[in-house]
C-alpha positions in Angstrom: -51.4 -27.8 8.1 -49.7 -24.6 7.0 -48.0 -24.1 3.6 -44.8 -23.2 5.5 -44.9 -26.6 7.3 -45.5 -25.1 10.7 -47.8 -27.3 12.9 -51.0 -25.8 14.2 -52.5 -27.2 17.5 -56.2 -28.3 17.1 -57.9 -27.4 20.3 -61.3 -29.0 19.5 -63.1 -30.9 16.7 -66.6 -29.5 16.6 -69.4 -31.6 15.0 -67.0 -33.6 12.8 -69.1 -36.3 11.2 -68.8 -38.1 7.9 -71.2 -36.6 5.3 -71.2 -33.1 6.9 -69.0 -30.1 7.0 -66.7 -30.0 10.0 -65.4 -27.3 12.3 -61.9 -27.1 13.8 -60.9 -24.8 16.7 -57.3 -23.9 16.2 -54.8 -22.4 18.6 -53.2 -19.1 17.6 -49.6 -19.1 16.2 -48.6 -16.4 18.5 -50.4 -13.5 20.2 -54.1 -13.5 19.3 -57.3 -15.4 19.5 -58.3 -19.0 18.7 -59.5 -19.5 15.1 -62.5 -21.4 13.9 -62.1 -23.1 10.5 -64.9 -24.7 8.5 -64.2 -27.8 6.3 -65.9 -29.2 3.3 -67.9 -32.4 3.6 -66.0 -35.0 5.7 -65.5 -38.2 3.7 -63.4 -40.2 6.3 -62.1 -40.0 9.8 -58.8 -41.7 10.6 -56.6 -41.7 13.7 -53.1 -40.2 13.2 -50.2 -41.6 15.1 -47.9 -38.6 15.6 -45.4 -40.5 17.7 -46.0 -38.3 20.8 
């Protein structure tokens, strides 16, 4: 998710629904607090297989 290629853990997807803006609760990269990010209108929701 970051420009430097570092992964960010998504702690929660809040009110993510097609046709509406979404909210993502992200874990901090180090010391600090969780971050809430708002998205533009969601156009599709797909499952990602990350091989875990």
